[in-house]
C-alpha positions as CSV (number, residue, x, y, z in Angstrom):
1,M,17.1,-20.1,-26.8
2,L,20.0,-21.3,-25.2
3,L,22.2,-17.9,-25.7
4,E,26.2,-16.8,-24.6
5,L,25.7,-13.5,-22.6
6,S,28.1,-11.5,-22.1
7,F,27.3,-10.1,-18.5
8,K,26.9,-6.0,-18.8
9,I,25.4,-3.8,-16.0
10,M,25.1,0.0,-16.7
11,K,22.4,2.1,-17.2
12,I,21.5,3.6,-20.8
13,F,20.0,6.1,-22.5
14,I,17.1,5.4,-25.4
15,E,18.9,7.8,-28.6
16,S,16.2,6.8,-31.3
17,S,12.8,8.4,-31.2
18,I,11.1,4.8,-30.2
19,A,13.6,1.4,-29.4
20,N,11.0,-2.0,-29.5
21,V,11.3,-4.4,-26.4
22,R,11.2,-7.4,-27.7
23,S,10.8,-10.6,-26.1
24,E,13.6,-12.2,-27.8
25,P,16.9,-10.9,-29.8
26,S,15.4,-11.0,-33.1
27,N,12.9,-8.4,-34.7
28,K,10.9,-11.3,-35.3
29,S,10.2,-11.9,-31.9
30,E,6.7,-10.4,-29.4
31,L,7.0,-7.0,-29.4
32,V,6.4,-6.5,-25.3
33,A,6.7,-2.6,-25.2
34,Q,8.2,0.7,-26.9
35,L,10.7,3.1,-24.9
36,L,10.8,6.8,-26.5
37,F,13.4,9.1,-27.1
38,A,15.1,9.9,-23.3
39,D,13.9,6.7,-21.6
40,T,16.0,5.7,-19.6
41,A,16.5,1.6,-18.3
42,I,19.5,-0.9,-16.9
43,L,21.7,-2.5,-19.5
44,L,22.0,-6.5,-17.7
45,N,23.1,-8.4,-20.5
46,E,24.2,-8.1,-24.2
47,F,23.9,-10.5,-27.0
48,N,25.1,-10.2,-30.7
49,E,23.3,-6.9,-31.8
50,W,20.3,-7.1,-29.2
51,G,21.0,-5.6,-25.4
52,Y,18.6,-7.3,-23.0
53,I,16.8,-3.7,-20.6
54,S,14.8,-3.7,-17.5
55,N,12.9,-0.6,-16.5
56,E,11.1,-1.2,-12.7
57,K,10.0,2.2,-12.6
58,Y,8.0,0.7,-15.9
59,K,8.2,-2.6,-15.4
60,I,9.7,-3.0,-18.7
61,Q,12.4,-6.1,-19.7
62,G,13.1,-6.8,-22.8
63,W,15.7,-7.3,-25.7
64,I,16.3,-3.8,-27.4
65,S,18.6,-3.2,-30.8
66,K,22.1,-1.9,-29.9
67,K,21.2,0.6,-32.4
68,N,18.9,2.3,-29.8
69,Y,21.2,2.9,-26.9
70,S,24.2,5.0,-25.8
71,P,25.3,4.6,-22.6
72,F,23.8,7.3,-20.2
73,I,25.7,10.7,-19.3
74,A,24.4,12.7,-17.0
75,S,24.3,16.5,-17.3
76,N,26.6,18.5,-15.0
77,P,25.3,21.2,-12.9
78,E,28.2,22.8,-12.2
79,N,28.5,23.5,-16.0
80,N,24.9,24.7,-16.1
81,N,24.1,28.2,-15.1
82,Q,20.2,27.2,-16.0
83,I,19.1,24.0,-13.4
84,N,16.2,22.5,-15.7
85,N,12.4,22.0,-16.2
86,K,11.7,19.0,-18.0
87,I,11.0,19.0,-21.7
88,V,7.1,17.5,-22.1
89,F,6.4,16.3,-25.8
90,Y,2.5,16.8,-25.8
91,D,2.0,16.7,-29.6
92,L,1.4,13.2,-31.2
93,I,4.9,13.6,-33.0
94,S,6.9,16.7,-32.8
95,F,10.2,17.3,-34.4
96,I,13.6,18.6,-33.0
97,Y,16.7,18.8,-35.2
98,D,20.3,17.3,-34.7
99,E,24.0,19.2,-34.9
100,N,23.8,18.4,-38.8
101,K,19.9,20.0,-39.0
102,N,17.9,17.1,-39.8
103,K,14.7,16.6,-38.4
104,F,14.3,14.2,-35.2
105,P,10.7,13.4,-34.5
106,V,9.9,12.4,-30.9
107,F,6.6,11.4,-30.3
108,C,3.5,12.4,-27.5
109,G,4.8,11.0,-23.9
110,T,8.8,12.1,-24.4
111,I,9.9,12.9,-21.7
112,I,14.0,15.0,-21.3
113,N,14.8,15.6,-17.5
114,D,17.7,15.8,-17.7
115,Y,19.5,17.9,-20.4
116,K,22.4,21.1,-20.3
117,K,20.9,24.4,-22.0
118,I,23.7,25.7,-24.2
119,N,22.4,29.0,-25.5
120,E,18.9,30.0,-26.9
121,N,17.5,26.9,-28.4
122,F,20.5,25.0,-28.1
123,Y,20.9,21.8,-25.7
124,N,22.9,19.1,-24.8
125,I,21.0,16.2,-24.9
126,N,22.8,13.0,-23.4
127,G,26.2,14.3,-25.1
128,K,24.6,15.1,-28.5
129,I,23.1,18.3,-29.4
130,F,19.7,19.4,-30.4
131,F,17.8,22.1,-31.6
132,I,14.5,22.4,-29.7
133,E,12.1,25.5,-31.1
134,D,11.5,27.6,-27.7
135,I,10.1,25.5,-25.5
136,N,7.9,28.3,-23.6
137,K,5.8,27.8,-27.2
138,M,5.4,24.2,-27.2
139,K,1.8,22.9,-27.2
140,K,1.0,22.7,-22.8
141,I,-2.0,19.7,-22.0
142,S,-5.1,21.4,-20.7
143,S,-6.6,17.9,-19.5
144,L,-6.2,14.6,-19.5
145,K,-9.5,13.9,-21.6
146,E,-8.0,16.4,-23.9
147,L,-4.9,14.7,-24.4
148,A,-6.4,11.4,-24.5
149,L,-8.7,12.2,-26.8
150,S,-6.2,13.1,-29.0
151,F,-5.0,9.2,-29.5
152,L,-8.4,8.5,-31.4
153,N,-8.9,6.5,-33.5
154,S,-5.3,5.3,-33.6
155,P,-4.3,1.9,-34.7
156,Y,-4.0,-1.4,-32.4
157,L,-0.5,-2.4,-31.7
158,W,0.6,-4.7,-29.5
159,G,3.3,-3.5,-27.4
160,G,2.9,0.4,-29.3
161,N,3.2,3.6,-27.3
162,T,2.4,6.1,-30.0
163,F,-0.5,7.2,-32.4
164,A,1.2,5.2,-35.3
165,G,0.0,2.0,-33.0
166,I,-0.7,1.3,-28.9
167,D,-2.5,-1.1,-27.7
168,C,-5.1,-0.8,-24.5
169,S,-3.0,-0.5,-21.6
170,G,0.1,2.0,-23.7
171,L,-2.3,4.8,-24.0
172,P,-3.1,5.0,-20.1
173,F,1.1,4.6,-19.5
174,I,1.8,7.8,-22.2
175,V,-1.5,9.6,-20.9
176,F,-0.4,9.4,-17.2
177,K,3.2,9.5,-18.6
178,C,2.6,12.8,-19.7
179,L,0.8,14.5,-16.2
180,G,4.4,13.1,-14.5
181,I,2.8,10.3,-13.3
182,N,4.2,6.6,-13.7
183,L,2.6,4.0,-14.0
184,Y,3.7,0.4,-14.9
185,R,3.7,-0.3,-18.5
186,N,1.2,-3.2,-18.7
187,S,-3.1,-3.3,-17.5
188,Y,-2.0,-6.5,-15.1
189,H,0.4,-4.3,-13.3
190,Q,-1.2,-0.6,-14.0
191,V,-4.1,-2.1,-11.4
192,E,-1.8,-2.7,-8.9
193,L,-1.9,1.4,-8.5
194,G,-4.4,4.1,-7.3
195,E,-7.6,3.7,-5.0
196,E,-10.3,1.2,-5.6
197,V,-13.3,3.1,-6.9
198,F,-17.2,1.2,-6.2
199,F,-19.4,1.2,-9.4
200,I,-19.4,3.3,-12.3
201,E,-21.3,5.9,-10.9
202,N,-18.8,7.1,-8.7
203,A,-16.2,7.1,-11.3
204,K,-14.4,10.3,-12.3
205,V,-12.8,11.3,-15.7
206,G,-9.4,9.7,-15.7
207,D,-10.0,7.1,-13.7
208,L,-8.7,3.2,-15.1
209,L,-11.6,1.1,-15.8
210,F,-10.4,-2.9,-15.6
211,F,-11.7,-5.6,-17.5
212,G,-11.7,-9.5,-18.0
213,N,-12.2,-12.3,-15.9
214,E,-12.0,-14.0,-12.4
215,E,-8.2,-15.3,-13.6
216,K,-6.3,-12.0,-15.6
217,I,-7.5,-8.5,-16.3
218,Y,-6.5,-8.2,-19.7
219,H,-7.5,-4.6,-20.9
220,V,-7.9,-1.6,-19.9
221,G,-9.5,2.0,-20.8
222,I,-9.8,5.7,-19.4
223,Y,-13.4,6.8,-17.9
224,L,-14.5,10.2,-20.0
225,G,-17.2,10.5,-17.9
226,N,-20.9,9.7,-19.1
227,N,-20.5,6.0,-19.1
228,Q,-18.3,6.7,-22.0
229,V,-14.9,5.1,-22.3
230,L,-12.1,5.4,-24.6
231,H,-9.3,2.2,-25.2
232,S,-7.6,0.9,-28.0
233,S,-9.4,-2.4,-29.2
234,G,-9.0,-2.5,-33.1
235,Y,-8.5,1.1,-32.7
236,V,-8.9,3.3,-30.1
237,K,-12.2,4.3,-29.8
238,I,-15.3,5.5,-27.4
239,D,-17.6,2.9,-26.3
240,Y,-20.6,3.1,-24.0
241,I,-19.7,2.0,-20.5
242,D,-21.6,0.2,-17.5
243,N,-21.9,-1.6,-14.3
244,Y,-21.2,-4.5,-16.3
245,G,-18.3,-3.8,-18.7
246,I,-18.6,-2.0,-22.8
247,F,-21.0,-2.3,-24.6
248,D,-20.3,-2.3,-28.5
249,T,-23.0,-0.6,-30.4
250,K,-22.1,-1.8,-33.4
251,E,-22.1,-5.2,-32.3
252,K,-25.2,-5.2,-30.1
253,K,-23.5,-6.9,-27.3
254,Y,-21.1,-6.9,-24.4
255,T,-17.5,-7.1,-25.6
256,H,-15.8,-6.8,-22.0
257,N,-16.5,-7.6,-18.4
258,L,-15.7,-4.3,-15.7
259,L,-13.8,-6.0,-12.9
260,R,-12.0,-2.9,-11.5
261,I,-12.1,0.8,-11.0
262,K,-9.1,2.4,-9.9
263,R,-8.7,6.1,-9.5
264,I,-5.0,7.3,-10.2
265,L,-5.3,11.6,-9.8
266,K,-7.3,12.4,-6.7
267,N,-8.0,15.6,-8.6
268,N,-8.9,14.4,-12.0
269,L,-7.3,17.6,-14.7
């Protein structure tokens, strides 16, 4: 596709609950990833109603609708008497409220790093006012395993990052994001991270299991212990895993060939 682009580079802020990142500037094109509210990226170009963005932290590039983003506005610490900690949403879906008291959904893995607390429960987030119930009473994570299992039975969606639809690499991506650990978005990049673990007998809860063939990594799951793997394949489910790979007890066969085990967390939650 030959595009006439307007050259424009700036930092942007995702202001919608979800921003679909597509391979081409069209709603009909492949969904390659999703960014969540308060994520940031670099806008490289614009074409009609689309912006071409890059997030190097996650290794995400693609096109998103201009309706999903605005210029990033940094908080001014001089006007903020309280130095903030980041606000992390662990529930599969939560609701905050805009200045017109309309519900605004936020999904698990949404992290607000930059904001001003105006007064009790009111926050300036990238130039807009939101009401957030007492953040001290928000759900906290008790373990990686608990958070990962909250996605059980979520449907598979290529490029998806939420319980409404998530793919194999999106699952560890969101779980680790909630822990403050940035993974790359795709499995073939995620395998570059962490320390090598040899044999499933040495794996710990939270280790990432990578599957594929000699040519390519194409699947990833989270080790739950006791020869169990949580992964998104058709839907998020638990299957038996050994050194050969994933064994589907329903189909009575191995479905994914185990290639590598990587440890991201040295002290697993």
